[in-house]
N, C-alpha and C positions, 0 to 999 in steps of 0.2 A: 725756781726751776730745780728739779732734782736730777743732776747729771751723773749720779753714782749708780744708776740703775744698770743691772746686768741682765741680759736676755739669753736664755738657753734655747737651742734648737735640738729637739729630740729626734734623732735620725740615725739609724743603724746602717745606712748605705751612703755611698758617695755620689749623690745626685747633684745635678746642676742647680736644682731649686734650693737645696739645703745650703750650698755654698753661696748662692746669690743672696739669700736671706741673711746669712751671717755677715757677708760683706756689707750689706745695706745697714745693718745695725752698727757696725764699726764706722762706716762712712758718715753716719748721722751723729757720731761722737759718743757712742755708748759702748759698754763692754759686751762682747759676745762670747758665748761658750758653746762648744759642740758637745752635746750629750750623746756619747757613743760608747762602743765596747771598751775602748782603751782609755776612757776618761771618767766614766760614770761609776759612782759608788754611793751606797747608802749605809750609814752606820747607826745601829741602835745600841746605845750604851747608857746604863743606869736610867732608862726611861726617856733619854733624849735622843732625837733623831737628827742626824747630820747628813746633808746632801753635798756631794762634791761632783762637779763644780757647784759652788754655792751661788745660785742665780735667783733673781727676783720674780721672774715669770718664764714660762716655757711655751714654745711654739711646737706643737705636735706635728711632725712630718713622718710618722711611721707609716710604711706601706704595708698595711695588714694583709692585703690581697696577695702579696708576694712572699709573706712569711711562711716558712715551713710549719711552724707552730704558732698560728695567729693568737691563740689563747694566751701564750706566754708573753707576746708583745703587748697584748691588750692588758694583761695583768700588770706589766711594767708601767705602762702609761697611767693606769688607774692608781697605782701606788704614788707616782710622782704628782698626779693631779690632786691627791690628798695633801701633798706637802707644799705645793706652790700653785698660784693661778696658772691656768693653761688655756691657750687658744686651741680650739677644736678639742673639746673634752672627749675622753675615750669612748664613753657610751654613745654619744652622738656620732662620733666618727664611725663606730661599728654599724650604727643604723644606716649611715650613708653608704658604707662599703657593701652592705647587703641590699642589693637593688630592689628586691621585693619589699623588704622592710621599709625602705625609703619611700617606695611607691605607695605603700599602705598609709604611712604618716601623711604624705601629701594629699592623698585622696580623702582621708578623714578630716583634713583641714579645709576641704573644698577646693583644692587646686586641681587643674586639669592634668590627668595622666592617661596614657593609653590603657585600654582594657587589657587585663592580664589575668592569668590563672595559674595557681600553684596547687599541686596535690601531692600527697605522699605515696600514692600508689599509681602504677601504670594504668590500671583500668580507669581510675577517676580522671587522670590527666588526659587520656585519649578519648574520653566518653563524648565530649561536646566540642570537638576540634573545629567543626565546620563554622561555628559562629565567628571565627576570626577571619574568614574569607579564604581565598585561594592560596595566599601566602601568609605565613606566620613566622614571627621571630621566636627562636628557641634559644634561651641563654641560661648560663649558670648565674646563681644569685650573687656570687662573688667572682669578679673577674677584673681584668685590667687591660688597657691598650687594645681593646677590641677582641681580646682572647675569650674563648668560651661563648661565642655568639654566632648563631647560624640563622639563615633565612631558609625555611624549608616549605615544601608543599603541605597543604592542610591535611592531606590523606596519609602522610608519612608518619608512622607510629614513633613515639619517643618514650624515653624513660624519665622518671622523676629525678634521677641522679645521673650526673656525669662524673664518674669516679666517686670521690668522696664529697662532691659538691652538689647541693640542691639545685635543681633546674626548674624553669617555668616557661610558660608560653605568654607571648605578648603580641598585641595587634601591630602589624606593620603599617606605619603611617608615612605616606609619601605624597608630595604634591608636584613632583617634577619627574616625568617619565624618562627624561634624557640622562639626568645625573642626580643621584641622591645627595641631599645636603641637610645640614642642621646648623644651629647657633650654639656657640660656647660663650657664655657670659661669665666673667670673673668678678665675684663679689668679695669685698673685704670690709667687714663691719657693715655699715649702712651705705657704702659707696660701691658703685659699679666702676671698676678700674678700667675695663676694656671689654670689647666683644669682637668675635670673629665669625664669619661664615666658614663652615668646614664642608668641603666637597669630597665625595668618595673618589678614590683612585679608579682608573679605568679597570673594568672587569670586577669591581667590588661594589658593595652597597654601604659598607661601614666607613664613617668619615674620620676615624681617628688619625691624628697626625703621625702617630707611631707606625701606622700601616701605609703611609705615603700619601695621605689625603692633602689636598690643596687648601689654602686659607686666604681669606681677604678680610680687610678691616670692616667691621660693622658697627663700631662704637658710635660714630656721629649719627648714623642712620637708625639707631636703635629707638624704637618708639616707646612711649610711656608704659604701655601694657606689658611689653617684654621686660622692661626695667623693673617694674613692680613685681611681676611674676618671679623674676630671678631673686630679688631681695627677699621676697616672701618665702620662696622655696628654701633658701639658706636658713632663714629664721625658723621655719617650721621644723626642719630636720635638726636644728640646733647648732649649726656651724658658724664660726666666726669668719672663716675664709673658705670659699668654695668656687669650683667651676660648675656652673649650672648649664646643662645641655637641654636645649629646647628645639622642637621641630614644629614646623607649621603644616597643618593639614588643611583639607578643604573646608573644614568647619572651625578653624581656629588653631591656637597654639596648644602644645602639650609639653609637659616637663618629662624628659626621659630619665635623667640621672642628676644627682647632686654629688659631685666628686670632692672629697675632702683634701686630696693631695694632687690636684690637677697640675699638669706640667706647665712650664712657662714658655717653652720654645715656640710653639705654634702661635700663641698670643703675641709674643714679641715680634715674630716674623710678620704677622699681619698688621699689628698696630704700632710697632716701634715703642711699646711701653711694657716695662717689666713690673709684675705685681710685687716683687720682693720688697722694695722700699715702703710700699703701702702696708704690707704685712708687718714689717719691722716697726713702722710708726704705730700701728694699732697696739702691738705688744708693749711698746715703750709708754704709750699713753695709758694703757690699762694698769701699768705698774706705777703710775703717778708722775711720769716724766712729760716733757714738752718737746715737740719737734717742729722745726721750721718747715712749713708746707712747701715753700719754694725749693728747698733742698731735696725734698721727696721727689718732686717732679723732675728735677735735674738728674737725680740718680736713676729715675725710671727710664730715662732715655738710653740707658745702657744695660744690657743683661750681663752683669759682672759675675761670672761663675768661676773666676780664678781661685787659686788656693787661698782660703781665708787666713788672716794673721793668727787666729786662734787655733788653727789646725795643729795638732801635735807634730812637732818636727821629727821626733824619733818614735816610731811605732814598733812595738814588738811584732816580729814576724811569726805567725803561728806555724807549727810544724806541718800541718796538713790543712790548709785553709779550705781547700775544696774536697768534697767527699769523693771517695774513689768509685769508679765504675769499671766493670769487667769488660774484657774483649767480647764475651758472650754474657748478656745480662738478662735476668728475668724481669719483664716489665708488664704493665697493664695498658693495653690500647683501648681507648674509650671514644665512643661516638654517640650519636643521638638515639640509637636504638639499643645499645648495650655495650658490653666490654668483654675483653678476652685477655687472659694471661698467656703470654707467649715468650719465647726466647728471642732476643734481638741481638744483632751484631753491631759492634761499635766500629765506625769507619771515620777516622779523622781526616781522610781525604775527600769525604763527601760534604758538600756545602749544606745540603738539606736532608732531612729525614725522608725515608722512602718506605711505603707500606704496600703489601701485596694486595692486588685488586680484590681477591675473594675476601680477605680479612676486612678490607675497607667496606665492602658491601655488607658483610655480616654484622658489623658493629654500627654501621650508618655514620659515615664520616661527613655527611652533609653535602650540599651542592658543590659542583666544580667551580672554583674561583677563577681559574686561569689555565692557560696552556703554556708550559715553559719548555725550553730546550735544555736537555741534560746531557752533558758530555761524560763519557766514561772510557777509561783506558786510552787506547790509541786512536779512538774515533775522533775525526775532525769536525764532522757536521753535527753529531749529537742526535738524540732522539727527542721527539715531542711527547711530553707527558702531562696529564692533567694534575692539578694541585688542589688540595682540600685542607680544611682545618682539621687538626688531629690533636687530641689530648693524650699525653703519654705519662703514666704514673711510674715513678722509679723510687723505691725505698721511702715512700711516704710523701714525696714531692710530686707536683704535677706541672707539666710543661705543655703549653698550647703552641703548636708550630704549624707552619704551612708545609705539609708533606706532599711529595709526589707519589702518584699511584702507578704501579707497574705490575706486570705479571712476574711474580717471584716463585711460581709453582715449581720451577726447575732448580730453585736454590734451597738451601737447607733451612734458612731462617726467613720468616715472613715479614720481618721488620728490620730495617737498617737505620741505625742512629747516626745522624750527621752532626756537623759542628754546631748547628742551631741548638742542639741539646747538649752535646759533649763539652761545649764551652763552659758549662757550669760544673764540670767534674774533672777529676784527675784520672785519666785512663790507665788502668793497670792491665796490660796485655796478658799477664800470667793468670788472671782470674777467668774462670769459665763456669758460669752457673749451670751448664748442662753436663759438666764432667768434673766432679770434685777432685778426682785423682789425676787430672791432666797435668802434664809436665809444663814448666814455664815456656812461653813462646818468645822467641827473639824478635825484637823490633815491633813496629806498628803494622799490622796486617790490614790490607784493603781488599775489597771484593772486586 
């Protein structure tokens, strides 16, 4: 038995999943290393390449869909993949992250996927919409946590791009008129670790746990057909670890997505089993080590996302970790029919972003998801406003939020940025994109 194996987890974010995998490696008796901004370096000297931390195998947990520059992250992973064995190779991970690319790979392998259509021009994309039925799913090829996904009427025109991201049409498959649901099956290597039924929250059709969907355990009830479909899907796309999303239609099962960085929270909530020790075991065994199977199942009974022992104790504090955003900022509001560049006002007192009703109609923000009560100023009862999915582009970054619609025609700015977006920035109230010569403004101003 080789117990000197060290396992690195490539992750530039502080996710629960990253911590859980690192903890699992350590609890199984092996060395773990977090490959992140304050630890990772590569040295080329006299033709020799040195990696620090020096690990034997790498688990790729890069969230490419959330990266501002995904090509940079993909290049980083590709470089490391040439140096060490890696679970979830970069090219295969990118295929999985691009939903249409994954669908193409699955279809060519003979696996069932919903009918879908991608075109690079609006004329082509809208030419044969009726074949999808009265309702159709419109989604960006790269998205996460249900963001960038709409269910729209077949007659509603759409654009081939949502901001800088390619979009496509997909047949909506549903077998339950009361509440939409699907299956998430977690595959590690050749093993199905667990499965859960995911149910859409009230007023929505998307089943993502991040959006508030409910989950129940489906592991023991999983039939052989779904088990084989899930393992085959992960194998075809080329992933070592994957969350495979499957929906049952009237004529059988369809594979919706193959997620290379699926979350653990929902699965653990439903099944009481964490995928982390299974992923850790696979990496250790691929590197030539041996793991006690009983220890894996014991560790899986807890989702240990506490601070790993390998996490650096002293981290350099960057001067400006968050990008600045102005009190008035020029942004791009994007919907299913188009986009518009507008001035938006930052309001740290607002929980959610708000968009003018006319602007929402012009760009096509999709169907109304819910009606919420919004309180403003001294009002006690608040006002009822519809909410919709909205994509907002700011300085090259894109944010998908659930924005409220209101009549802002009497206000100066058609878009108000709430904390759902501002949490990612450092608000500088002295900056005004609409007036370069404006004097500094005292305090945080609210509308």
